[in-house]
C-alpha positions as CSV (number, residue, x, y, z in Angstrom):
1,M,-0.8,25.4,36.2
2,S,3.2,24.3,36.6
3,F,5.2,21.1,36.6
4,S,7.4,22.8,39.1
5,A,9.1,20.5,41.7
6,T,7.7,22.8,44.5
7,N,4.3,21.1,44.5
8,L,4.3,18.2,44.0
9,A,0.7,17.1,43.2
10,Q,-1.2,14.2,44.2
11,P,-2.8,12.8,41.6
12,L,-6.6,12.4,41.6
13,Q,-8.8,9.6,40.2
14,L,-9.9,10.2,36.1
15,N,-13.7,9.8,35.3
16,T,-13.5,6.1,34.0
17,A,-15.8,3.8,35.7
18,T,-13.3,0.7,35.0
19,P,-9.9,-1.3,34.5
20,R,-8.4,-0.1,31.0
21,S,-8.3,-3.9,30.2
22,N,-10.6,-7.0,30.3
23,D,-7.1,-9.0,30.7
24,K,-6.7,-11.5,32.5
25,P,-4.0,-10.7,35.0
26,S,-0.8,-11.7,34.1
27,L,1.1,-13.9,36.8
28,L,4.2,-11.6,36.6
29,L,2.2,-8.5,37.3
30,P,0.5,-8.5,40.9
31,K,-2.8,-8.1,41.1
32,T,-2.9,-5.0,43.8
33,S,-1.1,-3.3,41.1
34,S,-3.2,-0.1,40.0
35,F,-3.5,0.7,35.9
36,L,-4.5,3.3,34.0
37,G,-8.0,4.2,33.6
38,S,-9.1,2.4,36.9
39,T,-10.7,3.7,39.9
40,R,-7.8,3.7,41.8
41,N,-5.6,6.3,42.6
42,F,-2.0,5.9,41.6
43,R,0.7,7.4,43.8
44,P,3.7,9.3,42.3
45,T,7.4,8.3,42.6
46,S,8.6,9.4,46.0
47,L,10.7,12.4,45.5
48,S,12.9,13.9,48.1
49,A,12.0,17.5,49.1
50,N,15.4,18.2,50.8
51,P,17.5,21.2,48.7
52,S,20.5,19.7,50.0
53,H,20.1,16.9,48.2
54,S,22.3,15.6,46.0
55,N,19.9,15.8,43.1
56,A,17.9,18.5,43.9
57,H,17.8,19.6,40.6
58,R,16.3,16.2,39.1
59,R,13.0,16.3,41.2
60,S,10.2,16.6,39.0
61,A,6.6,16.7,39.7
62,V,4.4,14.5,38.8
63,V,1.0,15.5,38.0
64,A,-2.7,14.1,36.7
65,V,-4.8,16.2,34.2
66,S,-7.2,16.2,36.7
67,E,-5.3,18.7,38.6
68,A,-4.7,20.8,35.8
69,V,-8.0,20.9,35.1
70,K,-8.6,22.2,38.9
71,E,-6.3,24.5,39.2
72,K,-7.3,26.5,36.1
73,K,-11.1,26.9,37.0
74,L,-9.5,28.1,40.6
75,H,-7.8,30.9,39.0
76,A,-10.0,31.4,36.1
77,S,-13.2,34.4,35.7
78,T,-15.3,31.6,33.9
79,N,-15.5,27.9,34.2
80,L,-15.2,27.2,30.6
81,L,-11.8,25.4,29.5
82,I,-12.5,26.6,25.9
83,T,-13.4,29.7,23.6
84,K,-16.1,29.1,20.8
85,E,-13.8,29.9,18.3
86,E,-11.1,27.3,19.8
87,G,-14.2,24.7,20.4
88,L,-14.6,24.8,16.5
89,E,-11.7,24.8,15.6
90,L,-10.9,21.6,17.9
91,Y,-13.8,20.0,17.1
92,E,-13.5,20.4,13.0
93,D,-9.6,18.8,13.2
94,M,-11.0,15.8,14.9
95,V,-14.3,15.6,12.8
96,L,-11.5,15.3,9.7
97,G,-9.0,12.8,11.7
98,R,-12.1,10.8,12.0
99,S,-13.7,11.4,8.5
100,F,-10.6,11.0,6.9
101,E,-9.5,7.6,8.0
102,D,-13.1,6.4,7.6
103,M,-12.6,7.2,3.9
104,C,-9.4,5.5,3.9
105,A,-10.8,2.4,4.9
106,Q,-13.1,2.8,2.3
107,M,-10.0,3.1,-0.2
108,Y,-8.5,0.5,0.9
109,Y,-11.1,-2.3,0.7
110,R,-11.6,-1.1,-3.1
111,G,-8.3,-1.6,-4.0
112,K,-7.1,2.4,-3.7
113,M,-4.3,1.4,-1.1
114,F,-2.0,-1.1,-0.6
115,G,0.5,-2.3,1.9
116,F,-0.4,-1.9,5.8
117,V,-2.4,0.9,6.7
118,H,-2.8,1.8,10.5
119,L,-6.3,4.3,11.3
120,Y,-6.5,6.3,14.3
121,N,-10.2,6.3,15.0
122,G,-10.6,6.4,18.6
123,Q,-7.3,9.1,19.3
124,E,-8.2,12.2,17.6
125,A,-8.5,13.7,21.4
126,V,-4.6,13.7,21.4
127,S,-3.3,14.6,17.9
128,T,-5.8,17.6,18.1
129,G,-5.1,18.3,22.0
130,F,-1.4,18.9,21.1
131,I,-0.5,19.8,17.6
132,K,-3.4,22.6,17.4
133,L,-1.3,24.7,20.1
134,T,1.9,23.9,18.3
135,K,3.8,26.2,15.5
136,K,3.9,25.6,12.0
137,E,7.8,26.1,12.8
138,D,7.5,23.7,15.4
139,S,8.3,19.7,14.5
140,V,5.9,17.0,14.9
141,V,7.6,12.8,14.9
142,S,4.8,10.4,14.2
143,T,4.6,6.2,13.7
144,Y,3.0,4.3,11.3
145,R,-0.4,5.6,12.7
146,D,0.6,9.2,11.0
147,H,-2.1,10.4,8.7
148,V,-3.9,12.4,11.5
149,H,-0.7,14.2,13.1
150,S,0.1,15.3,9.3
151,L,-3.5,16.0,9.0
152,S,-3.5,18.5,12.6
153,K,-0.4,19.7,11.6
154,G,-1.7,21.3,8.6
155,V,-0.5,19.0,5.4
156,P,-3.2,19.6,3.3
157,A,-5.4,16.5,3.0
158,R,-4.9,16.2,-0.6
159,E,-1.2,16.0,-0.3
160,V,-2.4,13.0,2.5
161,M,-4.6,11.3,0.5
162,S,-2.6,11.3,-2.6
163,E,0.2,9.6,-0.8
164,L,-2.0,7.1,0.5
165,F,-2.8,6.2,-3.2
166,G,0.8,6.6,-4.0
167,K,0.6,9.1,-6.3
168,A,3.2,12.2,-7.2
169,T,1.0,15.1,-5.8
170,G,1.3,13.5,-2.2
171,C,3.4,14.5,0.3
172,C,6.2,12.5,-0.4
173,R,5.6,12.3,-4.1
174,G,4.4,8.8,-3.4
175,Q,7.4,7.2,-2.5
176,G,6.5,7.0,1.5
177,G,3.0,5.8,1.9
178,S,0.9,5.0,4.5
179,M,3.8,4.6,7.0
180,H,5.8,7.5,6.2
181,M,4.4,10.4,6.1
182,F,7.0,13.8,5.7
183,S,6.4,17.6,4.7
184,K,9.3,19.8,4.9
185,E,7.3,22.7,5.0
186,Y,5.0,21.6,7.8
187,N,8.0,20.4,9.7
188,V,6.5,16.7,10.1
189,L,9.5,15.1,10.4
190,G,8.1,12.0,9.5
191,G,6.0,8.6,10.4
192,F,8.5,5.4,11.0
193,A,7.2,2.0,10.1
194,F,9.1,0.7,13.4
195,I,8.7,1.2,16.8
196,G,10.8,3.5,18.1
197,E,12.4,4.8,15.2
198,G,11.0,8.3,15.3
199,I,12.4,9.1,18.8
200,P,15.9,9.3,18.4
201,V,15.0,11.3,15.4
202,A,12.8,13.9,17.5
203,T,15.4,14.4,19.8
204,G,17.6,15.1,17.5
205,A,15.0,17.5,16.1
206,A,15.0,18.8,19.5
207,F,19.1,19.4,19.9
208,S,18.9,21.0,16.8
209,S,16.4,23.8,18.5
210,R,18.5,24.4,21.5
211,Y,21.7,24.5,19.3
212,R,20.5,26.9,17.1
213,R,19.5,28.9,19.7
214,E,22.0,29.0,22.3
215,V,25.2,28.4,19.6
216,L,24.2,30.0,16.6
217,K,22.3,33.1,18.7
218,Q,19.2,32.9,16.6
219,A,17.2,33.8,19.7
220,D,13.8,34.1,18.0
221,C,14.3,29.6,17.7
222,D,12.2,28.9,20.3
223,H,10.8,25.7,18.6
224,V,9.7,22.9,19.9
225,T,8.9,18.7,19.2
226,L,6.5,16.7,19.7
227,A,7.9,12.9,19.6
228,F,4.4,10.4,19.6
229,F,4.8,6.7,20.0
230,G,2.6,4.1,22.0
231,D,2.7,2.1,24.8
232,G,4.8,-1.0,23.0
233,T,7.5,1.5,22.5
234,A,7.8,2.2,26.0
235,N,9.6,-0.7,26.7
236,N,12.1,-0.4,24.1
237,G,16.4,1.1,24.7
238,Q,15.8,3.9,22.3
239,F,13.1,5.4,24.5
240,F,15.6,4.9,27.2
241,E,18.2,6.7,25.7
242,C,16.1,9.3,24.7
243,L,14.6,10.2,27.5
244,N,18.1,10.3,29.3
245,M,19.8,12.7,27.2
246,A,16.5,14.8,26.5
247,A,17.1,15.4,30.3
248,L,20.8,16.1,30.3
249,W,20.2,18.7,27.8
250,K,17.0,19.9,28.7
251,L,16.1,19.9,24.9
252,P,12.7,20.8,23.8
253,I,10.9,18.3,23.5
254,V,7.3,16.6,24.9
255,F,7.1,12.9,24.9
256,V,4.0,11.6,24.1
257,V,2.9,8.2,24.5
258,E,-0.3,7.1,23.3
259,N,-0.9,4.5,25.3
260,N,-4.3,2.5,23.8
261,L,-3.5,-0.5,25.9
262,W,-2.4,-3.0,22.8
263,A,1.0,-2.9,21.3
264,I,-0.7,-5.2,18.2
265,G,-2.3,-8.2,19.7
266,M,0.1,-7.8,23.3
267,S,-2.0,-6.6,26.0
268,H,0.2,-3.8,27.6
269,L,-0.3,-6.0,30.9
270,R,1.4,-8.4,29.8
271,A,4.2,-6.6,28.2
272,T,5.7,-4.1,30.8
273,S,6.4,-4.7,34.5
274,D,5.2,-1.4,35.6
275,P,2.3,-0.3,33.2
276,E,2.4,3.5,34.9
277,I,4.4,5.0,31.6
278,W,4.0,8.1,33.0
279,K,6.5,7.1,36.2
280,K,9.7,7.1,34.1
281,G,9.9,10.5,33.5
282,P,10.6,11.4,37.2
283,A,13.4,8.4,36.7
284,F,15.2,10.9,34.4
285,G,14.4,14.0,35.8
286,M,11.7,15.2,34.0
287,P,8.3,15.9,34.6
288,G,5.8,12.6,34.1
289,V,2.1,13.2,33.4
290,H,-0.8,10.6,33.3
291,V,-3.9,12.4,31.2
292,D,-6.9,11.0,30.3
293,G,-6.5,10.8,26.6
294,M,-10.0,10.2,25.3
295,D,-10.7,14.1,26.3
296,V,-9.6,16.8,24.4
297,L,-9.8,19.5,26.7
298,K,-7.9,17.5,29.5
299,V,-5.3,16.8,26.9
300,R,-5.2,20.7,25.8
301,E,-4.6,21.4,29.7
302,V,-1.8,19.2,29.9
303,A,-0.1,20.1,26.4
304,K,-0.1,23.5,27.1
305,E,2.2,23.2,29.8
306,A,4.2,20.9,28.6
307,I,4.7,22.5,25.3
308,G,5.1,25.8,27.3
309,R,8.2,24.7,29.0
310,A,10.0,23.6,26.4
311,R,9.5,26.7,24.9
312,R,10.8,28.5,27.7
313,G,13.4,26.6,27.8
314,E,12.7,24.1,30.9
315,G,13.3,20.9,29.3
316,P,11.1,18.0,28.2
317,T,8.1,16.5,29.6
318,L,6.6,12.7,29.5
319,V,2.9,12.5,28.9
320,E,0.9,9.4,29.1
321,C,-2.5,9.7,27.2
322,E,-4.5,6.5,28.0
323,T,-6.5,6.4,25.0
324,Y,-7.9,3.9,23.0
325,R,-8.4,2.4,19.2
326,L,-11.4,1.9,18.2
327,R,-10.6,-0.4,15.0
328,G,-7.9,-2.9,14.5
329,H,-4.6,-2.2,15.1
330,S,-4.6,-2.3,11.0
331,L,-7.1,-2.7,8.3
332,A,-5.8,-6.2,7.8
333,D,-6.3,-7.1,11.4
334,P,-9.9,-8.4,12.1
335,D,-9.9,-7.6,15.5
336,E,-11.0,-11.2,17.7
337,L,-8.2,-10.8,20.1
338,R,-9.6,-7.5,21.9
339,D,-13.1,-8.5,24.1
340,P,-15.9,-7.1,23.2
341,A,-17.1,-5.4,26.5
342,E,-13.6,-3.3,26.5
343,K,-14.2,-2.1,23.2
344,A,-17.6,-1.3,23.9
345,H,-16.8,0.7,26.8
346,Y,-14.0,2.7,25.1
347,A,-16.5,3.2,22.1
348,A,-19.1,5.1,25.2
349,R,-16.2,7.5,25.7
350,D,-15.8,8.5,22.3
351,P,-14.2,11.7,22.4
352,I,-15.7,13.4,19.4
353,T,-18.9,12.9,20.8
354,A,-17.5,14.3,24.2
355,L,-16.5,17.2,23.1
356,K,-19.8,18.3,21.1
357,K,-21.6,17.4,24.1
358,Y,-19.6,19.7,25.9
359,I,-19.6,22.4,23.1
360,L,-23.6,22.4,23.4
361,E,-24.2,22.2,27.1
362,N,-21.9,25.5,27.2
363,N,-23.9,26.9,24.6
364,L,-20.2,27.4,22.5
365,A,-22.1,26.3,19.3
366,T,-25.2,25.1,17.6
367,E,-25.9,22.0,16.3
368,Q,-26.3,23.8,13.2
369,E,-22.9,24.8,13.4
370,L,-21.3,21.5,14.3
371,K,-23.4,20.1,11.3
372,A,-21.6,22.7,9.3
373,I,-18.4,21.7,10.1
374,H,-19.1,17.6,8.7
375,K,-20.6,18.7,5.5
376,K,-17.6,21.5,5.0
377,I,-15.4,17.8,6.3
378,D,-17.5,15.5,4.1
379,E,-16.9,17.3,1.2
380,L,-13.2,18.5,1.6
381,V,-12.4,14.3,2.0
382,E,-14.1,13.7,-1.3
383,D,-12.1,16.3,-2.9
384,A,-9.4,14.5,-1.3
385,V,-10.3,11.8,-2.5
386,E,-11.0,12.7,-6.7
387,F,-7.8,14.9,-6.4
388,A,-5.7,12.2,-5.7
389,D,-7.5,9.1,-7.7
390,E,-6.9,11.8,-11.4
391,S,-2.9,12.5,-9.9
392,P,-0.2,10.7,-11.7
393,L,1.6,8.3,-10.9
394,P,5.5,8.7,-10.2
395,P,7.7,8.7,-13.4
396,R,9.8,5.7,-13.4
397,S,13.0,8.1,-13.1
398,Q,12.1,8.6,-9.7
399,L,12.7,5.2,-8.4
400,L,16.0,5.7,-7.8
401,E,16.2,9.1,-6.5
402,N,16.8,9.4,-2.4
403,V,18.7,6.3,-2.4
404,F,22.1,7.6,-4.2
405,A,23.6,10.7,-4.4
406,D,24.1,10.4,-7.8
407,P,22.0,7.1,-9.1
408,K,23.9,7.7,-12.6
409,G,26.3,4.8,-12.5
410,F,24.3,2.6,-10.2
411,G,21.0,2.1,-11.6
412,I,20.6,4.7,-14.3
413,G,23.0,4.8,-16.9
414,P,24.4,7.9,-18.1
415,D,21.8,8.5,-20.8
416,G,18.9,8.5,-18.3
417,S,17.9,4.6,-19.1
418,Y,17.6,2.3,-16.5
419,R,20.7,-0.1,-16.8
420,C,18.5,-2.9,-15.5
421,E,17.2,-3.3,-18.7
422,D,20.2,-3.4,-20.7
423,P,20.2,-7.5,-21.2
424,K,24.7,-7.6,-20.4
425,F,23.7,-5.9,-17.0
426,T,23.8,-9.0,-15.2
427,Q,26.5,-10.8,-17.3
428,G,29.0,-11.7,-14.6
429,T,27.3,-10.8,-11.9
430,A,24.7,-13.1,-9.7
431,H,21.4,-13.5,-10.5
432,V,18.7,-12.9,-8.0
C-alpha cells in the first residue's frame, strides 16, 4: 500500500455503527457535515491531477485505513494481517498498557501519586500500533497522557511506576512525574503538560535526523520521529507551523492525532470548524490519513506505510486515529459531561477485546496462551509497584539540578548547603 499522489484513494466506510459523538449539533457546524465515525463517506480534498500544475509536487494522497487493509489482502498470500508472534506481541503490549493504567488509578486513590494523572485506557491500539513498529533509535514525543507511550517504547515498567511515585529510581529520577516522562536510553523525548508543546520538539528531532544523514553524512541515520497529540491540539498554531516546516523540508516524522473526541470537557464537534483533522495534511503537501484507532491491526497497517515513507526520505504524514478514552480526562475528572450511551458504544469496541477475538478466531493462539500473558503482566505490574514503593525519594541535593547550569552561587552555597536555610539569605530582599 502506498500513499503516492498518483494513486488517490477514495476512503471507504469504517466499521462504526453510530456517529462519533452524541453531542447536539452546534450552530457553527452544519448538520450536513460528515464526521469521523459516522456511517457516511467523507471525500478527500480535491487535488489537481495536471502534472504541469505549479504545485504538482505538493499533491498528496488521502487514504482511509480500509483501503490499506483491502489492498494488503489483495496482494497477500494469506488473509491474515499478522503472524502469531506479532499478534502475541501486540496483545501483550496492549494488556500491559491497560493493566498498568488500572494500577495507577488504584495507587492514585491510595495516595501514592500526586498531582494530575491522565490515563490511556481505550487508546492502546494507537500506541501499540505505531510504536511497536519503531526501532530503539527512533524518537517518540508524547503528551501529558504519556505512561503507555513510554511502556510501548520499551521503558521498563519499574522506571515508569517509580517516576509516578516521585522516586529516585524513576526514568526522570522522580522530577518529572506523570506528565513528563523522558528516557534518553529509549528516545522518549518527553511527555508535555501543555498541549502542542511536544510538536516543535518532535519536528526538531526529525530535522536532526535529516541533518545528520545529509549534512554530517551519517548514512545509517534513518531515524523516524512519532509526534503524538490530541484533537484539541490540532487547533493550536504550533501544529500548523510544524506541519508546514515538516512538509517544506521533507522531515522524517509522523504526526499522530489521537482524536478521542474530547478536549477535557469540550466536544471536538464544537471546537473546530472542520472536525476531519486528516484533511489538514494535504493542505500542507503531505498525505492525510484517517484510521479506526480502536483497531490495532488497522492502525498498524497505516503506521507501516507512514513510518516507511519517513524512513525512505519521502517526508511526513498526518494520521488521524479515531479513538476514545474509557476513563475521565484525568483521575480528578468525575466524567459527567459525556453521554452514557456514547461511553457504552465505545466500551463495546474495546481494542483489546477486538484483538483477542481476531487472534482466537484465526487460531493464532489459544485461550490459555492469552491467559498466560495476563498472568505475566499482572506479576510485572505488581513488581513495578513494589519496586516503586520501596525505592528512595530523591535527595534534597537534587532539587536545583537541571535548573541552573551551576547551582552553586544561586540556590546552593559553596559548601553544598541550601542558601535558603541561611537566616541571612533573605536580608535585603522581598519576602515572598
